[in-house]
N, C-alpha and C positions, 0 to 999 in steps of 0.2 A: 652631672654637676663634680666640681672639683673637690679633691679632698679637704681642702680647707673649710668648704662650705658644709660639708659633713660633720668635721671637727667642730664648728661652731654650734651647729644643730644637736650634736650630742652634749657639747658643754652647756647649752641652754635648757636640754631636757634634764641634765642632773642638778643644776642649780634653782631651775624652778620647783622640782620635787623638794631639793634642800629648803629653799626657801619656805614651803609648806611644813617641812619637818620642823624647822628651826622655832616656829611657833607651835606647831601641834605638840611636840614632845614636852617642851617646858609646860605648856598649858596642863596635859594630861598629868605630871608629877605634881606641880607646884598647886593647881587651882582644881583639878577633878579628882585627884587622889589625895590632896591637901597634906602632902608630905612635909616632915620637918625639912629645915635647911640642911642640916647633915645628909639627910636622903636624898635630897635634891642634888647635893654634891655627888654623892655616891652613883646616882643615875646618870648624871653627865659624864662621870669618869668611865661608866660602863660603856657609853658611847667613844669615848676617846682613847680608851686603853688598849684596842687592838693595834693602833696605829705604834705602840709601844713595842710590839713583836712583830708586825706584819709589813709596815711601811717599807723599809730597807729592802725585806724580801720583793715585794711589789716592785721596787724600783728595777731589781735584778732580773725578775720575771719579764718586765718589759722590755729590757734591754735585750734578753735572750730570745722571747717569743715575737716581740713586736708590741707596740701600745695599743694597736688596735684591738687584737684579741684580747689583750688583757683588760681593757676599757668595756669590751662585749661581756666578758664573764662577770666583771664586776656589777656591771648595770643589772644583770640576770639575777645575782645574788641580792642585789639591793631592791629589786621589784618583789622578791618573796618576802621580805620583812613586813612591808604594810599591808599585805595581802593576808600574811599569818594573823597579825594583830586585828585587821578589820573582822576577820572571821570570829575571832576571840569576842570581841566587842559585840558584834551582832549577836552571839549566843549568851552574851550577858557574863561572861567570865573575865573581865578585864581587871588585872590585879598589878600592883607593883612589880611582881616577880616576871609577869610575861612583857611589861613595858622593858624590863632590864633584858630579857632576851631579845625583844626587838632591838633595842640600843647595840647589843653585842653584834647582832648580825649585819646592821648598818655600818658599823664601826669597822668591820673585816671588810665589807664591800667598798667602803672609802679608802681603805688601805690598799686596795687593788685599783680603783679608778683614778685616785688622785696622780700618782706616780706615770701611770700609762698615759693619761692625759697630756701632763707635764713634757714626757718624753716625744710625744707627738708634736709638740709647738715646733720643734727645728724642723721635723719631716715635713711639714705643710706650710712653713713660714715663706721660703724661697729666699732665705737670707737675711730678711727684716724681722730679727728677732724682738726687738723691743717693741715694734709695732704691733705684731701679732699678740705679745704679751699684753698691750695695753688694750687691744680690740677684745682680746677674749675675757680680760678683767672688766671691760664695759659690759660686754654680754652676760658675763656672772653675774655682775650685782644689779643690772638693770631687769633680768630676768627673775633674780631672786627676790627682788623688792616686788614684782608681780605675784609670786607665790606668797609672800609675806602678807600682802594686800587680801588676797583669796581667804588666807588662814584666819583673818581678823572675823570671819563668818562662823568660826567654829562653834560657838555659843548657839548660834541659830541652827545650823544644819546637822551638828553632831559629828563625833569622832570618826564613826564609820565611813561617813560620805568622804570626808577629807582623806582618810587613809586610801580608799579605794582609787581617788583621784591620783594620789601621789603613786600607787602601784601602775596606773595607765600612764603616766607620764614617763615612769622609769622602763616601762616595757617598749613605749616608742624610742626611748634612747637606745635599746638594744638593738632596733632596726635600723636607727641611723649608723650605729657603728659595723654592722653586718653588710651594710650597702657601700661602706667606705672602701676605696682602693688606695693602697699605699705600695711603696718601693718593695720588690720581693726579697732585697737582702735582709729586710727586717725578720723574715719568717723562718725560723728555725725548728726542727723537729724535738721531741724528747727524746733522750738518752739514757744510757744506764749510769751515768755519772752527774745526774742531773743536781742532785743535792751538794756534791761537793764544788759542780760549777756555781751554784748560787752563793756557797760559802767564799769562795774565792773572789768572784764578783763583788759581794758587799765588802769585802776586806780591801780590793782594789779601789773601790768608791772612797772609802775611809781614808785611804793613804792620798788621795787626790785632794779632798776636803782639807786634810791637814796640812798639805803641802801649799795651799793657797790661803795667804793671810785675809784676803777679802772673804772668801767664801767662808773661812772660819770664824770670822768676826759675825757674818750674817747669821750662822747657825747658832752662835752663842746668843745673840740679840734675840733670836727667834725663840729661844728657850723662855727668855723673860717674857715675851710678848705672849708665849703660851700660858704660862703661869699667872701673870698680872692682868693682861688685858683680856684673853680669852675667858679665864675665869670669872672675870668680873662680869662679861657679857652673859655667859650661859648661867651663872648662879646667882650672883649678887643682885643683878638687873631684875630678874623674873621675881625675886623675893621683894625687891623694893617696889616693884608694881603691885604685888600682892599685900604685902605688909603695910605699907606707906600709903599708897594711893589707891588700896581698895580695887585694884582693877583685875580685868581677866583678859580672855583672848586678844579682844579689841585694841585695849590699851599696851598689850604686849607687841602686837603687831604694829602699832603705831611708832613706838621706839625703834623696834628692829626697821622699819620701813624708813624713818628718818636717817638712821644711821646708814643703811644701805643706798639711800638718796644722795647722802654726802659723798660715799664712794663714787658712785656714777657722775656726779659732777666734776669731781677731780680728775677721774679718768678721761672724762670728755674734754676738760681743758688741755691734758697731757697729749691727747689726740690731735688738737689745735696747734699747739705750741710746737710739737716735734720731740726729738730725743732730748732727755736730760744728761748730761756728760759727768756731772759730780754726783752720782747716784747715792753714794755713801753719806754724803753731806744732806742731801734732801731727805734721805731716810732717816737719819738722827733727829733733825730739826722738826720733822712730822711726828715723830714718837714722842718728843719732848713736850710737844704742843698738846698732842693727844692726851698726855698725862693731867694736864691742867683742865681739860673740858672733861675727863672722866671722873677726876676727884671734885668737879664742880657740882656733877650729878648728885653726890651725896649730901650735899649742903642744905637739903630742906625746901629748894625751891619750888614754885608751883609745877604742875605736871606738864603745862604747855612749854615752860623754861626747861625743863629736863628734856623733852623732846628736841627741842633747838639744841641743845647742847649735845645730844646725841647725833644730830646732824652735823654740828661741827667736828666730834669725834670721828665721823665716817669721813669728812674732807681730809682729816689727817692721815687716816687709815688708808685712803687710795693712794696716796704718795708712797707712804712706809712700805706696803706691800708689792706695789708695782716696782719700786726701786730694788727692793731685795730680791725678788723674783728675777729682775732683769740682770743684777750681779752674778747670780747663780747661773742663769742660761748662758751668758757671754763668757763666763768664765769656765764652763764645763768643755772638757774634750767632745768631741761629736759623737763618739762610741761610748759615752758614760753619762749622757744627759739625763737619761731616765734616772740614773742612780744619783747622781747630784741632786736632782729635783726629789728623790725620796728622802735624801738626807734634810733636804730644806724643810719638806713637810712632814718628816720625823721629828726634826727639832721642834716644830710649832705644835703639832698634834700630840707628839710623844710627851711633851712638857704638859698638855691639857689637863690629864689626869690630875696631876699634881695641882695645878690650879684650881680645877673644880672642888678638890678636897680641901684645899687651903682656905679658897673663899667660902666654902659651906662652914667651915669652922668659925671663921672670921663673922660671919653672920650669926652663928649661934652664941659667941662670945661677946660681941657686941651687937650691932644691928646693920641692916644692909647700906646704909648711908656710909657710916662709919668703914665698912668693910671696903667701899669704894674708893675712899678717900686714902685708906692704907695701901691698897694695892696700887693706886696711881702714884703715890709716894715713893713706893720701892721701884715702880718701873722706872720714875725719873732719876733714882740712884744709879741705876743699871745702863740708862742712858749716858748720863754725865760720866761715869766710869768709862765708858767704852770711849767717848769723845776725849778725854784725858789721856787714855793710857794705848789707844790702837790709832794706826793710821789711816784709817778708812775715811776720815775727813778729806785726806788730801788726795785721795784716787780720782783721776781724771780718765774717762774711758777712751778720750781721744789720744792717748799716749799708746793706746793698743793692748791685745790681749797679755802681752809680754810684762807690762807694767801692773795689770791686775794680779796676775799670778806670781809676780815677784814680792819679796819682801818689801813691805811699805816704809818709806822712810820716817 
């Protein structure tokens, strides 16, 4: 098989396992252990916090050693975490502290896999970066949706079965990256000055992002997405399902699946329509509409209506995520793509712990529905501010990379 086929298989294995985890982790903390809103926020922060410290390092390591090696190492680390928690569950030792350990290990693994996988896009794309980004996103959320549906059976089959299934999927991903063959120039060996190289590499990546108005704005907007959108998704929504709709793993799965299905539909439409040239404009419009759908989910509608709103939010998310990733991929120098995508992921995942705590306390102070409306309102303020003060709205990729990297009018 070609490297791109192994890339898609590896991407699929990661997001099938991630789909399982999205439901299982929230289900364990909110419904099995029945933790408070603040403790749910802390648990989600434990999963996201490693990105604050390791994501940029992961991007530099991927540029230095090659994305395939780092993705393989990350999958191996990730496979250990559900196996460890599965054994603890079988022994009857499941506790909040062990779930936190599981979250930290998975967060570390994600900090390695995410920049490695994003750095591999340009290696396997054959010059059609936006199309491969869209295809990878289609696989990501299509497969993740399957994992979400499987996780809806957690109440019936139990946590240990789901965790062992997650371990098996991640182990299969290790095999996929082991078999992948990529360009030899990506492979470099460890030397005595590796840490100095990494520090210099991260700083070079920071200077590149700072020099590009388009990438700089995307990173800033991603921080707002991590705080207000991700925080709502991983903290406020599970608590809304538990406290307002008296749901469990099935209801949590339905909400997540509807959101992922919306993402898949949007990405399928993008594949059919072809490249979008005014990517910044599409991203800001999608985020603005997403704020309206997210806020509406907290207004006390029926559960079926909330599922429909989650689907509409996913439609917007598919555009926002694809456009922001494409801006970063197309604006990045070829030898820094993994680092640029590490900054992209760092801005999103690094802001996630803040979002998790912020939304956890919002739910404690008010209620899950009000927390969703507050977060969506603040996100709308961020989108409006960027629209009025930055030039991303006017950028057109048909003008070429020089325009994307120059000061926007």
